[in-house]
N, C-alpha and C positions, 0 to 999 in steps of 0.2 A: 253371397259372401258378406256384403255390407250389412244385410239383416242379421247374420250370425254374429259379426263383430259387435254390432249395436246391442244385441241381446246379451253378450258376454259382459260388455261394459256395464249394462244396467245391473246384472247379477253381482258384479264385483262391487259396485257402489252400494248395492243393497246389503251385501255381506259386511262391508266396512261399517256401514251405518249401524247394523245390528250389533257388531262388536263394540262400537263406541257407546251405543246406548246401554249395552249390558254392563260395561265397566262403570259408567257413571251411576247407574242404578244401584249396583252393589256397594259402591263407596258411600252413596248417600244413605243407604239403609243402615249403616253402622253408626252407633252413637257412642261417644266417649263418656264413660261413667265418671263419677266423682269419688275421690278417696282423700281422707284427711287424717293426719296424725294428731293425737292428743299429747300435748307436752307433758312428759312424766315429772319434770321439775325435780330439783334437789337430789340429783344423782350423786352418790358417793361410790367410792371404789371398794365397797365391802358388802356385797349382797346383790340379790337380783331385783330388778325393777321391771314392771310391766309397761310395754309400749303398746298402745291401743290405736288401731286404725279403723275408721268408720267409712264404709263404702255404700254407694247407692244401689249396687247389684251384688248378687252372690258370686263367689269365686274363691281364689286363693291369693294370699298376700305374701310377697317376698320382702322381708325386713333386712335392712342393712345399717351398719354403724361404721362411720368413717369410710364408706364406700365398699365395705367388706360384708359378705353375708354373715348374719348372726347365726351361730350354730343352733340347729333345730328349728329355725324360723324361715327357711327358704321357701316353704309352701304351706302356710298356715291357712286352713279352711275357715271361711267366715261362718258366723252363726247369726241367724236372724234375730234382730232386736227391734221390734216395732216395724217401722217402715224402712229401716236401715239394716246393714249387715256389718258385723263387727269381727275383727280378728285381733288376737292378743298374742304378743311375743314376750316371753320372760327373758330379759337381757341382763347378764352380769358383765359390767364394763371391764373386760380384761383384754388380753392380747390382741384379739382380732381388730379392735378399734384403736387401741392406744399404744401398744408396745409389742415387740416381737416375741417376748418370752411368755408363753402361756402359763407357766408355773408361778409367775410373779403377779402381785396385785397391780392393777392399772395405776399409772401415774395420773396425777391431776392434769387436766388440760381440755382443750376444745375438741369436740368431735361432732359429726353430723349424723342425724338419724333420718332415714328415708324409707319409703315403702312403695312397691309396685303391685298393682292389682291385675290379675289375669282372670277375666270373667269366666264363669262356667259356660255361659252362652257366648261363644266366640263368633257366632254368625251375626248377631245383632249388635254386639258391643266390642269395642277395641280395648286394649290394655290401657291402664291409666297410672300416672305417676303422682304421688303425693308431694306437696311442697315440703322441702327439707326443713328440719328443725335443728338449730345449732344448740348443742348442750355443752356445758362446762362441768366436767366431772370433778368432784371435790375430793380432797385428800384429808387425812386426819389433821385437825388443827394443831399447829405448832409441832407436828411430828415429821420425821423423815419418811420417805415413801416405802422403805423396806431395806433390809429385812427387819429393822426395828423401828417402831413408831414411838415417839416420846411426847408426853405432855409436861410442861414446866410452868410453875408459877412461883411467886414469892409472897411470903406473909411476914408480919411482924411477930416475933416470938412472944408467947404469953409471958408476962412478967417484965417485958422490956419497959424502959421508962416511957410513960405516956406523955410524950412531948407534943402537944397540940394535935397530933394525929395518931390514929392506930391504937385500938385496944388489942388484946392478944388474939392471934390467929386470924386477923383480917387480911384478905388478899389485897396487896397494894404494890405500887412500884416506886413511890416516893418515901424516903426514909431520912431520919435525922441522925446525926452522929450521936452515939450512945445507945442506939437501938440495935437489937440483934435481928438480922435478916435471915429468914429460914427459906431455903430452896426446897420446894416440894416437886417430886417427879414421880410419874407413873407411866407405864407404857406396855406395849405388847410385842411379841416376837413372831413375825410372820413365818419364819422358818420352822417354828413349832406349832403351826396352825393357829396363830394368834394368841398363844399362851401369854398370860400375864407375867410380867417381869417380876420375879421374886428372888430371894436369896438362894433358892434351889437351882435357878438356871442362869444366874448372873455371877461372873467371876470378879468383876470390878465395876464400880460406879463412882464417878468423880465430877466435881465442878471446878473448872480452872478459871481463876480470876486474872484477867490481863494485868500485868505489872505488880502483882501481889505475891510476895515471897512466901506467904503462908498458905498458898494454894499448891496443888489441888486439894480441895476439901473432899473428904470421903463421905459419900452418901451411905446411909444405913437404912435397912428395911425394918419396919416395925409397925406395931398396932397403935393407931391413934384414934381413940374413942370408938373402936369397933370397926374401923376400916384401916387397911394396911397399905402403906406406900413408902417411898424413899424420901429421906430428909437429910439436910446438911446445914448447920448454922454458920453464919458469918457475923462474928462480933465486930462492932465498929467502935471507934474512939481511940484514945491514947493507948498504945501498945498493941492495938489490933488494926483492922483495916481502917484507914483514916484519910483516904483521898476523896475529896469532894468532887461531885460531878457524876457523869455517866459511868456505870459499872459494866464493863464489857466482860461477858463470861461465856463459857462453853461447857456443856454437859456431855459426858462420854460414858457409854455403857458397853461393856464387853460381856458376851454371853458364853456359857460353858458349852463346849462341843459335846454332842450327844452321839455315842457310838451306835452303829447299826444293831438292830435286833435280828439275830439269826436263829435258825432252827435246823437240826439234823434230821433228815428224812430218808426213808428207804426208796431207792429207785431201781429200775430194772433195765437191762440191756441184753442184746443178743450177741453172743460170741461164738466163733467157730472152734470146735474142739475135734481132735482125732481120737476116736474110741475104737481100739482093736483094729486100727488101720482104716477105719471108716470116718470120713469127715461129717460132723453133725453140727447143726446150729442149736446152741443151747441157751436158754434164757437164764441169766444169773442176776442176783440182787446185789446191790452195793449201797453204801451210805454216801450222801452228799449234803452239803450245807447250803441252805437257801436263805436269802435275805427277806425277813418278814417286814421290817421297817427300815428304810434307808437311813444312813447316818446323817446327822445335821451338824455342819461345821460351826465352830464358834464364830460369832459375828460381832461387828462393831457398829453401834448406832450413836449418832451425835446430834446435838441441838445447839445452835448458835444464836444468841440474842440478836435479832435484827428487826426490832419493832419500830413503828413510826415514832417520831419524836415525843409525842405526848405520853407514850407508853413505856419508854425505856426505863430501865432500873437506874435510879439516881440517888446519890447520897448528898444531903444538904447540911449546911451548918446549923447547929442548934440555935433556936430562936433565943433572943435576949430574955432574961428572966423578967 
């Protein structure tokens, strides 16, 4: 009996050792590959950008933005490139990373990009995680995020008194009393697929000057040397705008609502009819109206001057002769 127990004990210890050795050997045989993201840089919220991951072994790469899978990039196969393997994801920075409404352009702001590699050879290699990249998605300069984006600047009107600064049509923010300030505006309507704002889709466009009874100024759309945009002049001096210092203003655009495009089509349905006492299912045709293009509501877009001190619009006293 003692010999039997001893033999069992030796067998148990041998089995335990075998299991222990087996686990250690399997763990040691797996290598963690490398994967690195290339910073795409200069990301804006209007178009697709390529995110590139470079790995040391073949496999598939899962790309994420803001911790959320990027559509179409959950399992991108790598392609051999010399001694490395590359996977590319085409990313349009919209809802998944920055805001909940997928129909709207993404707002500017920070988001992270990351990638996970699953090797083709899972026996010899483990999965690997790339170091995250922090991206700041840019918005249109001086524009609202949607549905209307506006660009605004000011120029001295051609023919204004040339008082120390400013020949005609130069962009500037410092003006002297007696000069005419011209507001220039152009922009796009995201609700209309990024359509340029013109007299055809804008119902009103104004510039409101804080504390000035002569405002709002009406912006007009016209051709200026071969390019078309919106302008409104602000005359300064006696009888016009004559308050020295910072000029606070607000630009407002209202777009025209676009009705839905509809079409009448022929459709079919089954109805039950009784013919000579017999119930029959008969296919009949009828007309119905379908929406080809959804309606686009009229929208309001605004721009408020909020520049840093050196760039604010300012009216100065005329220099001494």
